[in-house]
N, C-alpha and C positions, 0 to 999 in steps of 0.2 A: 652754241647758240641754235635754237630753233628758227626758222623762216618764217617771217609774217606770210600767210596765204595771198596777200597780194602781189610780195617780193615773188613769191615762188610762180606766181602767174606771167610776171612780167618776164623772169628769166625763162620760162618753157618758151614765151612768144620770141624772146631774142635767139632762141636757142634754134628754133623753128626757121626764122629768118635767116639766121648764120648757113644753116645748112641747104636752104633753097638757094642762097647764094653761092655755094660752094657746087651743089650740083649744075647751074648755070654757067660758072668759070670754066668747071672742069670740062667741059664742051668742047673750049678754044684755050687748051693747056698751053700750047705754044705764042698764045699772043704775050708779047711783052710789055711790062708796065714797069715806072719809077714809083717809088715809093718812099716819104719819109719813114723810118722806123727807129724810133727810141733815140733819135739825136743822131742817124747818119741815113744820108740816102743810098736805096739801092735799087737794082733795076732786078726783077723778079719774074716770073713765069706768071701771068693773072691768075694761076690757079693756087698759086702758092697760099698757104695757111697762115704764114707770118704776120700780116697786117691785121689779121682777125685777132690773133690770139694778144697782140700787143695793143692794143687799141685802149685809149685812155690812159688810167695809173697803173694797167696791169705791171705786174711784178715779173712778168714771164722772161727769162732769160737773164733775168737782171743779178740774180745771184752770184753767177758766173763773172759777171764784169765787173761787181763789186769787189768779189775776193780776188780776181786777179789785182785791181787797184789796190788793195789793202797789201797785199803780197808785193807790189812794187815799191809803196812806201817812197816814191819819190823817184827810184832809180829806176832802170830799163828792165824788164822783163823778158823773158824769153817764154814761149806758149807754144805747145804742139796741138794743133786743134785737129783731131782725128775726125773724119766726117764731115768736112767743113762746109760742106752743102754752099749755097751762095756767098759765104764769107759774110753773115749777118754777126756771128760773135767774135770772128776775126776783127773786122773793122769797128763793133764797140769797144772790144778790148781797149784799142787801139786809140780811139778815141777818149776813154777814159784813163788811159796812162800810157808812158812812153814803152813801146813794147815791140816785139819782133814775132810775129805769130806763123809760123808753119804750117800752112793748110793743106793736110791731105784728104783728098777727096778722088774716091772712084768711079765715082758715075760721070760719063763722059757730059751727060747732059746738063749736070747741074754744075759741070765743069767751065763751061760757055758762061756761065751768070758768075762765077766766081772769077773767073779771069775779067769779066767786064767791071765788076765793082771794085776789084784790086788795081786793075789798070798798071799793073807792072810795077806798082811799089814795091822799092826793096824788103820795105818792112813785112810783106807776104811771101815768102817762096812759096811756091807750090809743087806738091809733089801730086802728078797724076797716077795715084796706086791704091790697091786695095790692100791696107796693112794686114799682115798676117803674123801669126806668133811665133812661127819656125819655118825653118826652111822647107822642110816636108808639105806645109800647106800651101808652097808656093805654085804646085802642080795642078793644084784644084780650081777647076774653071768655075765661075761663078756670073749668074745674070741677074741684072737688077728688077725690084719690081718698085714701081712709083705710084706713090698716092698723096695728093695732097701737100705737096712740097719736101716729103721725104722718100729716102730709097731704102728699101730693103734687099739685100741680094741673099739669093739662094742657089745653091749647087743646078750646075747647068751650063751649057753652050754660052758666052757673053755676046753680045749683039756685035762689042766693038774690040775683043780682044784686051780687055782691060788689065795692066800687069799688076802683078803684084809685088810687096819690099815687106822685108820683116822690120821689125824696131829696130834690130842692131845695124841693119845696112841703112836706116834711115839716121840712125844716129852718125855713121860714116858721113853720110852724104850732106848732111846739114851741119857743118861746123858750129853755125850757132847755138844747138842744143848743147855743147859742152857748158853752159851756161843756164840749160832748163830750170825752169821754177812749178812750172803748172802746167799737167797733161788735162786735155778733156777730150772725152771721147764719146760719142754719138753714134752708134753703129748698128741699132737695131736689134737686139739681140745675141752681137759678139762683143759686147762691152766687158762681159766676166771672162772672156778667153785673151782679149787683149790689151786690158787693164796691168793684170800682173806680168806679162809678158814684158808692157812697156818698164811694170816698175823696175823688174830684175836687169832689165839693160842698162837703165840709168840708177841703179841701185846705190853709185857714190855719190849721186846729187839729191836723193830723195825728194822727189818733185812730189807737190801736192798732185792728187790724182781725183779728177773731176768725172763722173760720169753716169749715164743714166741707168739706174736700177731697175729691170721691167722683167719679174719673172716668167708671166706669160709669154713674151715674144722670145725672151732666151731660149724657154724649152721648145717650141717651135722651131727653132735654128739649130735644135740639137744639144745644147748643152745646158748641165746642171747651174742653175743660178746661184746655189749656196757654197759652192765651192771657194770663191771670188774673196769670202772673208777669211777662209781658212788659210789661204795664199797670200793675201796680203799681211794677216798678222805672222805669218813667218816672217815675211821680209821686214817686219820692226813697226808697220804701221797698225799705229792704238785708235785714233780720233776720228771719231765721222761726224759730220753735220748731215742733216736730212732736209730735203723741201719737196713739197707736193708738185707736181707735173706741171702746177699753173705759178709756179715760183712759190709758194706761199711759205714760210716758216714753218717746219715740222718740231724739230727739236735735234738734239746731239744724243750721241750711245758709244759705247766702244764697240771696237771692231769684234771682240767677243760676245758682244751681244745681239749682234745683229742678224744671225742666222734667226734669233728667234724673232725679232724685233717685226723682220720682213715678211713672216706670216700674215702681218697686219694687212699686207698685198694680197693673199691668197686664198683668206676667207671670207664670210659673207660680211660686207661692206655696206654701208649707208648710201642712199643713192647719190649719184656724183661725186663719190671718194674718190682719190686718185687711185690710177690703176698704174702707175709707177712713180719712183723717185728720183729727183736728182740727190745725187752725195757727193761729197768733198771729203777724201779721206788722207788724212796726214801722218807722216810717220812721228814716232813717240820722242824724237829727238829736236825735233822742228818747233821750237818754243816761237818764234815769230808767226808760224802759220796755226799753230794752239791760239795764239791770243785773236788772229785774225777771223778761225772758224766761231770761236766763243764770243766775238763782237757780232758778227751777223747771224749767230744764232745760238740764244743765251740761255734758253731753258733746256733741260734734257728731254729726250723724246718721250713721250707720254707713254704710260705701259709698262716703262721698264722701271723695277725696282731702283731705290736709291743706293 
């Protein structure tokens, strides 16, 4: 549907005002503020973009929350949140469902906010570590690059000596993950490497996998974004639900179709089209999760043959 010119002007004005506000707030990034965000109260750095993305009736982030709620189905759900940041996803999931959320956060800056927001609540065990796919990766030092409320790690000497942890060690240390139902990963370029590693470690439980699929930033991190689909297919994962980067429903596809479908993110796009997707990937034998993503995302992804 095309936008009316007036709507476009109003949208442009809103974007200009928002970016001006970001520029001002970025000058005092360490100022702490308290904000009510989609039903939970959070302590945030003033520069954090989350309150802007979630204004009004924005669906931003609610795909994950609603998915967790459906998977719980009135029972307690165990979630691993990799790249927990300030704890916004963890708190919102626990607000919507009876949940234990293991929060994995490698950036010591956001770790302070995560601890403040979870306040020692046993529903939110915290692992201060960078998740890595295997033991060989634990010796690689990484440093954080922070922009607007998110952290991207690059190779280099860490400012605080952040420890690393493999998925296998995480499972050993967090006994609650013997009941793991949902994995969420948002690590700015490393998700395609971490998601298959976690799926293998918890292969006996077949958890639902929710992650950010961003081909551009994945390649900047030095990884091939397309390999994730082959690896997940080999592990028995079959069904994929897709949302735009603002949380708007786009459609469902089979894992085998995703390598072709994701080219939509890399070719010429309409102005303000999504640059990355949120995806939920479900095992072929997980009938309850298949029903959940079909309820959340009823249509097939546009452009894929029936």
